[in-house]
C-alpha positions, 0 to 999 in steps of 0.5 A: 540906674534902678527902676526906683531912680527912674521913677523918682526922676520922672516924678520930678520931671527929669529925664531918667537915666534908664527907662520910662518907668511903669506904674499902674494905679490899679492892676486887677489881673493878678490871677491871670498874670500869675496863674495864682489867686489873690485873696481880696474883697469880701473873700478876704473878709470871710477868712479867719484871722490866721487865714487872712495873715497867710493870704496877705503874705501870699498876696504880696508874693504874687504882686511882687512876682508880677511886678517884677515880670512887668518891670514895674518901678512902682506898685499900688497896694489895695485900696480900702473903700468897701463896695456894698452895692448889690451885684457889684464885685468889689475887687482890688480892696482890703477892709479895715486894718488889713490894708495897712498890714498888706502894705507893711508886708509888701515893704518887708518883702519888696526889692529896694528899687520898687516904690510903693504907692497907696491911695490916701484921698485928700481932694473931693471929686465928682459925687457918687450917683446916689449923692449926685443930685443933692451934691449938685444943689448944695454947690449953689444953695449951700456952698458952706456945706461943701466947704465943710466936706472939703475940709473933712476930706482934706484933713482925712487925706493928710492924716491918712498919708502920714499913716501910710508913710508909717507903714512903708508908702513912698507915694500917695494919691488922691483919686479925685475925678473932677471931669468927665468926657465933656469937660470939668464938673466944677465951674471956674469959681468952684475950682478956685474955691473947692478944688485947687486950694485943697489940692495945693494944701494936700500936695504940699503937706505930702511933700513935707512928709517926704512922699510923692503926691499924685492925683488921679482924675478921669475926664477932659481936664485940658482947661485945668492943666495949668492950674493943676501943674501949679498946685504942687503935685508931682504927677497927674494920672489918667490923661484920659484918651476916652475924653480926648486927652492927648499925652503929647498935648498935655505935656506941652501944656504942663511944660515940665511942671508936672509928671503925667502918668497913663494914657494907654486906653483901658478899653484898648487893653481889653478889646484890641489885638496885641499888635494894636496895643503894641503900636499904640504904646510904641507911638506914645513912647516915641512921641512923649518920652523925651524930657522925662516927666512920663510914666507908662501905664493904663489910663485907669484900672487894668481890669481882670478880664484884660487879656494878658497877651495884650498887657504883655504887648504893652510891655514889649513895646516898652522894652523896644521904645522905653529906654533913654540910652 
């Protein structure tokens, strides 16, 4: 069976015939892993059109080479948000139309057994820091304005998913943080009004396109897992260990209704020893792979500063404990 078959089985909550698939929602250590340089963010924006086209092909070659080394069953393409905050380095992004062109080139060059995943949006999450206070007041003082935001984000996400499909995406995700380390940001009434209906509509629209629908959210989501599992999503990514989320407990709660992705602590990958990463990964696989519905990866972005030997320790544990046969 191919890696793609394994990924499809996991997303459909079946036990793969081969191995637990590996996928990262955002891998940022391309330069370290490859010894080459991926051109993204503002560096890409400053290139001439000819330089940009060359960079997109070079990027694709690097991404696909590293994906092959790490046995990825799926690969996320760069996102299209554009970080302008002073002092903040925007990394895994491409501006404007370049993102679609990168996806198109990846589809052209990628092996047939590699799924391509892209962020479409579709569901609102916790507001950014500059809008946090205003948004929080609106939730109680002007809920109809939040309704309008929800509709706009949902419609944009569905339209974006269609466009990403046209350029070669096999799966799309909405990065929609709805919780933090203490629990859900939205109260039960707000979840029922703003989050769950949009998640249902988005995920079913994506399914009708023939794509896989994935949601990312950090935070302690245990209380919301039954509703998320019933929404129509294929998968939930993060299963945030910093917020106390246990993959084993989450799998028991969703009971084969929802594939779960991630759970290897990003901080562990950044600061631990290779032996510690290997142990954590092997324990996760041994405890949680039975029955399928599991995709291995970090709980969030694999940062540029992650030691490559730590990431390779995660892959080594997968080689030893990730197979089903």
